[in-house]
GUGU-184316 format. One record per atom (N, C-alpha, C): residue number from 1; atom name; y, z, x. Coordinates in pm, whole numbers, plus 32768, in hexadecimal, padded with zeros to 4 digits. Example, Ala and Ser with C-alpha at 12.3 -4.5 7.8 and 13.67 -1.06 7.14 Angstrom:
2
{r 1 N {7DC7 830C 8527}}
{r 1 CA {7E3E 830C 84CE}}
{r 1 C {7EB6 830C 8528}}
{r 2 N {7F1F 82C4 8505}}
{r 2 CA {7F96 82CA 8557}}
{r 2 C {8003 8313 850A}}
END
This chain:
101
{r 1 N {7CE7 7B9C 89AF}}
{r 1 CA {7D01 7C24 8980}}
{r 1 C {7C8E 7C50 8925}}
{r 2 N {7C42 7CB0 894E}}
{r 2 CA {7BD0 7CD9 88FC}}
{r 2 C {7BF7 7D10 8874}}
{r 3 N {7C69 7D53 886B}}
{r 3 CA {7C8F 7D8E 87EB}}
{r 3 C {7CA7 7D22 8782}}
{r 4 N {7CEA 7CB7 87A7}}
{r 4 CA {7D04 7C4C 8745}}
{r 4 C {7C82 7C11 8711}}
{r 5 N {7C1F 7BFD 8768}}
{r 5 CA {7B9D 7BCB 873B}}
{r 5 C {7B5C 7C2D 86DB}}
{r 6 N {7B68 7CAC 86F8}}
{r 6 CA {7B32 7D14 86A1}}
{r 6 C {7B76 7D0F 8619}}
{r 7 N {7BFA 7CFD 8619}}
{r 7 CA {7C43 7CF3 859B}}
{r 7 C {7C12 7C7D 8548}}
{r 8 N {7BFB 7C0C 8588}}
{r 8 CA {7BCB 7B97 8540}}
{r 8 C {7B43 7BB1 84FE}}
{r 9 N {7AEC 7BF7 8545}}
{r 9 CA {7A68 7C16 850C}}
{r 9 C {7A74 7C75 8495}}
{r 10 N {7ADA 7CC8 8494}}
{r 10 CA {7AEB 7D28 8428}}
{r 10 C {7B2F 7CEF 83AC}}
{r 11 N {7B62 7C75 83B4}}
{r 11 CA {7BB0 7C3F 8344}}
{r 11 C {7B60 7C37 82C3}}
{r 12 N {7ADD 7C31 82CB}}
{r 12 CA {7A8E 7C29 8251}}
{r 12 C {7A74 7CB1 8212}}
{r 13 N {7A86 7D1D 825F}}
{r 13 CA {7A62 7DA1 822B}}
{r 13 C {7AD5 7E04 822C}}
{r 14 N {7B48 7DDF 825B}}
{r 14 CA {7BB6 7E3F 8268}}
{r 14 C {7BEA 7E6C 81E1}}
{r 15 N {7C26 7EE0 81E2}}
{r 15 CA {7C6C 7F13 816D}}
{r 15 C {7CF7 7F3C 819B}}
{r 16 N {7D57 7F29 8146}}
{r 16 CA {7DDF 7F51 8166}}
{r 16 C {7E13 7FA7 80F4}}
{r 17 N {7E65 8004 8116}}
{r 17 CA {7E9D 805B 80B0}}
{r 17 C {7F32 806D 80C5}}
{r 18 N {7F71 809F 805E}}
{r 18 CA {7FFE 80C5 8063}}
{r 18 C {7FFF 815A 8043}}
{r 19 N {8043 81A7 8096}}
{r 19 CA {803F 8238 808B}}
{r 19 C {80CB 8273 8081}}
{r 20 N {80D7 82DD 8034}}
{r 20 CA {8155 8327 8029}}
{r 20 C {813A 83B5 805C}}
{r 21 N {8185 83DD 80BE}}
{r 21 CA {8176 8461 80FA}}
{r 21 C {81FC 84A9 80F5}}
{r 22 N {81F9 8525 80CD}}
{r 22 CA {8272 8577 80CA}}
{r 22 C {826F 85D1 8144}}
{r 23 N {82D9 85CB 8193}}
{r 23 CA {82DF 8619 8210}}
{r 23 C {8354 867A 820B}}
{r 24 N {833D 86EE 8248}}
{r 24 CA {83A8 8751 8257}}
{r 24 C {838C 879D 82D6}}
{r 25 N {83E8 8791 8334}}
{r 25 CA {83D3 87D0 83B5}}
{r 25 C {8357 8796 83F8}}
{r 26 N {82FC 87EE 841E}}
{r 26 CA {8282 87C0 8460}}
{r 26 C {820C 87B8 83FF}}
{r 27 N {8227 87BC 837D}}
{r 27 CA {81BE 87B5 8319}}
{r 27 C {81C7 8730 82CD}}
{r 28 N {8154 86FF 82A3}}
{r 28 CA {814F 8683 8255}}
{r 28 C {80DC 868C 81F3}}
{r 29 N {80F0 8650 817E}}
{r 29 CA {8084 8649 811B}}
{r 29 C {8086 85C1 80D6}}
{r 30 N {8010 858E 80BE}}
{r 30 CA {8001 850F 8077}}
{r 30 C {801B 8527 7FE2}}
{r 31 N {8078 84D9 7FA9}}
{r 31 CA {8097 84ED 7F1B}}
{r 31 C {806A 8477 7EC4}}
{r 32 N {8049 8406 7F01}}
{r 32 CA {8018 8394 7EB5}}
{r 32 C {7FD8 8330 7F14}}
{r 33 N {7F78 82E5 7EE2}}
{r 33 CA {7F36 827E 7F31}}
{r 33 C {7F04 8211 7ED4}}
{r 34 N {7F11 8195 7F00}}
{r 34 CA {7EE3 8123 7EB0}}
{r 34 C {7E96 80C5 7F0A}}
{r 35 N {7E28 8092 7ED8}}
{r 35 CA {7DDC 802D 7F20}}
{r 35 C {7E1E 7FA5 7F08}}
{r 36 N {7E3A 7F60 7F74}}
{r 36 CA {7E74 7EDA 7F6A}}
{r 36 C {7E03 7E75 7F57}}
{r 37 N {7E0A 7E29 7EEE}}
{r 37 CA {7DA8 7DC1 7ED0}}
{r 37 C {7DE6 7D3A 7EF3}}
{r 38 N {7DB8 7CFA 7F5E}}
{r 38 CA {7DF2 7C79 7F85}}
{r 38 C {7DE8 7C13 7F15}}
{r 39 N {7E48 7BBB 7F11}}
{r 39 CA {7E4C 7B56 7EA7}}
{r 39 C {7DCD 7B00 7EA6}}
{r 40 N {7D97 7AE5 7F1C}}
{r 40 CA {7D1D 7A94 7F25}}
{r 40 C {7CA7 7AD8 7EE0}}
{r 41 N {7CA7 7B5C 7EDB}}
{r 41 CA {7C39 7BA4 7E9B}}
{r 41 C {7C41 7B9C 7E04}}
{r 42 N {7CB8 7B94 7DCF}}
{r 42 CA {7CCE 7B9D 7D40}}
{r 42 C {7C7A 7B39 7CF0}}
{r 43 N {7C6D 7AC2 7D23}}
{r 43 CA {7C24 7A59 7CDB}}
{r 43 C {7B95 7A48 7D0B}}
{r 44 N {7B68 7AA0 7D63}}
{r 44 CA {7AE1 7A98 7D99}}
{r 44 C {7A89 7AFE 7D51}}
{r 45 N {7A50 7AD3 7CDF}}
{r 45 CA {7A02 7B2F 7C8C}}
{r 45 C {798D 7B6D 7CD6}}
{r 46 N {7948 7B1F 7D25}}
{r 46 CA {78D3 7B54 7D6C}}
{r 46 C {78FC 7BC3 7DCD}}
{r 47 N {7964 7BAA 7E19}}
{r 47 CA {7995 7C0D 7E79}}
{r 47 C {79C3 7C8C 7E31}}
{r 48 N {7A0C 7C7C 7DC4}}
{r 48 CA {7A3C 7CF0 7D79}}
{r 48 C {79C9 7D3F 7D3B}}
{r 49 N {7964 7CF7 7D0B}}
{r 49 CA {78EF 7D3B 7CD2}}
{r 49 C {78A7 7D8D 7D3E}}
{r 50 N {7894 7D51 7DB4}}
{r 50 CA {7852 7D97 7E22}}
{r 50 C {78A1 7E12 7E4D}}
{r 51 N {7925 7E0B 7E44}}
{r 51 CA {797A 7E7B 7E6B}}
{r 51 C {7992 7EDC 7DF7}}
{r 52 N {7956 7EC0 7D83}}
{r 52 CA {7961 7F15 7D0B}}
{r 52 C {79F2 7F24 7CDC}}
{r 53 N {7A3D 7EB6 7CE1}}
{r 53 CA {7AC7 7EB7 7CB1}}
{r 53 C {7AC5 7E89 7C20}}
{r 54 N {7AE8 7EE1 7BC3}}
{r 54 CA {7AE6 7EBB 7B35}}
{r 54 C {7B45 7E46 7B1A}}
{r 55 N {7B24 7DF5 7AB7}}
{r 55 CA {7B77 7D81 7A97}}
{r 55 C {7C07 7DA7 7A77}}
{r 56 N {7C1B 7E18 7A33}}
{r 56 CA {7CA3 7E3F 7A0F}}
{r 56 C {7CF4 7E74 7A86}}
{r 57 N {7CB5 7E82 7AFA}}
{r 57 CA {7CFA 7EB1 7B72}}
{r 57 C {7D10 7E41 7BD7}}
{r 58 N {7CF5 7DC6 7BB0}}
{r 58 CA {7CFE 7D55 7C0C}}
{r 58 C {7D86 7D11 7C0C}}
{r 59 N {7DE7 7D4E 7BD2}}
{r 59 CA {7E6F 7D18 7BCF}}
{r 59 C {7EAA 7D1F 7C5C}}
{r 60 N {7EDB 7CAF 7C8C}}
{r 60 CA {7F18 7CAF 7D12}}
{r 60 C {7F9F 7CF3 7D0E}}
{r 61 N {7FB4 7D4D 7D6C}}
{r 61 CA {8037 7D89 7D84}}
{r 61 C {804D 7D86 7E1B}}
{r 62 N {80C2 7D59 7E43}}
{r 62 CA {80E1 7D58 7ED2}}
{r 62 C {80ED 7DE8 7F03}}
{r 63 N {80E7 7DFB 7F84}}
{r 63 CA {80F7 7E81 7FBC}}
{r 63 C {8180 7EBA 7F97}}
{r 64 N {81E3 7E63 7F91}}
{r 64 CA {8269 7E8E 7F69}}
{r 64 C {8269 7EC1 7EDA}}
{r 65 N {8228 7E78 7E80}}
{r 65 CA {8221 7EA3 7DF4}}
{r 65 C {81D9 7F28 7DE8}}
{r 66 N {816E 7F3B 7E34}}
{r 66 CA {8127 7FBA 7E32}}
{r 66 C {8181 802C 7E63}}
{r 67 N {81CA 8013 7ED0}}
{r 67 CA {8224 807A 7F07}}
{r 67 C {8292 809E 7EA4}}
{r 68 N {82CE 803A 7E65}}
{r 68 CA {8338 8056 7E04}}
{r 68 C {8303 80A5 7D8C}}
{r 69 N {828A 8085 7D5F}}
{r 69 CA {824E 80D0 7CF0}}
{r 69 C {8237 8162 7D17}}
{r 70 N {820B 8179 7D92}}
{r 70 CA {81F5 8203 7DBF}}
{r 70 C {8278 8250 7DC9}}
{r 71 N {82E2 820E 7DF8}}
{r 71 CA {8365 824F 7E00}}
{r 71 C {8396 8276 7D74}}
{r 72 N {8384 821B 7D16}}
{r 72 CA {83AF 8235 7C8C}}
{r 72 C {8362 82AB 7C51}}
{r 73 N {82E0 82AE 7C65}}
{r 73 CA {828E 831D 7C31}}
{r 73 C {82B5 83A1 7C73}}
{r 74 N {82CC 839F 7CF5}}
{r 74 CA {82F6 8419 7D3A}}
{r 74 C {8379 844D 7CFD}}
{r 75 N {83D4 83F3 7CE4}}
{r 75 CA {8453 8419 7CA8}}
{r 75 C {843E 8451 7C1B}}
{r 76 N {83E9 8412 7BCB}}
{r 76 CA {83CD 8442 7B43}}
{r 76 C {838D 84CC 7B45}}
{r 77 N {8340 84EA 7BAC}}
{r 77 CA {8300 856D 7BB9}}
{r 77 C {835F 85D8 7BEE}}
{r 78 N {83DA 85B1 7C0C}}
{r 78 CA {843C 8610 7C3B}}
{r 78 C {8433 862F 7CCF}}
{r 79 N {83E9 85DC 7D1A}}
{r 79 CA {83DE 85F0 7DA9}}
{r 79 C {8462 85C6 7DEA}}
{r 80 N {849C 8620 7E35}}
{r 80 CA {851E 8605 7E73}}
{r 80 C {850A 85D7 7F03}}
{r 81 N {8550 856C 7F25}}
{r 81 CA {854C 853A 7FAE}}
{r 81 C {85CF 84F5 7FCB}}
{r 82 N {85F5 84F7 8048}}
{r 82 CA {8674 84BC 806E}}
{r 82 C {8666 8442 80C6}}
{r 83 N {85EC 8420 80EB}}
{r 83 CA {85D5 83B2 8147}}
{r 83 C {8551 836F 8126}}
{r 84 N {854F 82EB 812E}}
{r 84 CA {84D5 829F 811B}}
{r 84 C {84BE 824E 819A}}
{r 85 N {8451 826A 81DF}}
{r 85 CA {842D 821F 8257}}
{r 85 C {83BE 81BE 8235}}
{r 86 N {83CC 8144 8265}}
{r 86 CA {8367 80DD 8247}}
{r 86 C {8344 8092 82C6}}
{r 87 N {82CF 8057 82C7}}
{r 87 CA {82A3 8006 8339}}
{r 87 C {82F1 7F84 8343}}
{r 88 N {82F0 7F4D 83B8}}
{r 88 CA {833C 7ED3 83D3}}
{r 88 C {8315 7E60 8377}}
{r 89 N {8295 7E4D 835C}}
{r 89 CA {826B 7DDD 8307}}
{r 89 C {829E 7DEB 8279}}
{r 90 N {82A7 7E65 8246}}
{r 90 CA {82DA 7E79 81BF}}
{r 90 C {8371 7E63 81B7}}
{r 91 N {83B7 7E73 8226}}
{r 91 CA {8448 7E64 8226}}
{r 91 C {8474 7DD3 8214}}
{r 92 N {8423 7D77 823F}}
{r 92 CA {844A 7CEA 8241}}
{r 92 C {844B 7CAF 81B5}}
{r 93 N {84C1 7C8E 8185}}
{r 93 CA {84CF 7C49 8106}}
{r 93 C {84A3 7C9B 808E}}
{r 94 N {84BC 7D1C 8090}}
{r 94 CA {848E 7D72 8024}}
{r 94 C {8500 7DB5 7FDC}}
{r 95 N {84DF 7DF6 7F71}}
{r 95 CA {853F 7E49 7F2B}}
{r 95 C {8537 7EDA 7F56}}
{r 96 N {84D5 7EFA 7FAB}}
{r 96 CA {84C2 7F86 7FD3}}
{r 96 C {8538 7FB8 8025}}
{r 97 N {8566 7F66 8085}}
{r 97 CA {85D1 7F95 80DB}}
{r 97 C {8654 7FA8 808F}}
{r 98 N {8662 7F66 801D}}
{r 98 CA {86DB 7F75 7FCC}}
{r 98 C {86C9 7FD8 7F5B}}
{r 99 N {8652 8015 7F53}}
{r 99 CA {8633 8071 7EE4}}
{r 99 C {868B 80ED 7EEB}}
{r 100 N {86BD 8116 7E79}}
{r 100 CA {8711 818E 7E72}}
{r 100 C {86DD 81E6 7E04}}
{r 101 N {86EB 8268 7E18}}
{r 101 CA {86C1 82C8 7DB1}}
{r 101 C {8723 82C5 7D3F}}
END
């Protein structure tokens, strides 16, 4: 499978994010976004320096923790929503699927 080989080559340079989007009807807007810093990067000073990640931003947070923080901030800002949709990987063993306003 060529795609899997391509994915393996990208493992050294990929970036992942967690995004919060507010949708209504056929409209959508991005309301928050966080860069996910893999745990392996946290202790790799050279890699973090090359990527210009400040030392105070190198705290590991799982994608679930990032998502929950964004939900909490959205709620604090008074953003009203009745549904939270999440990707399959975030659903597994998380607190996101049980999160309530």
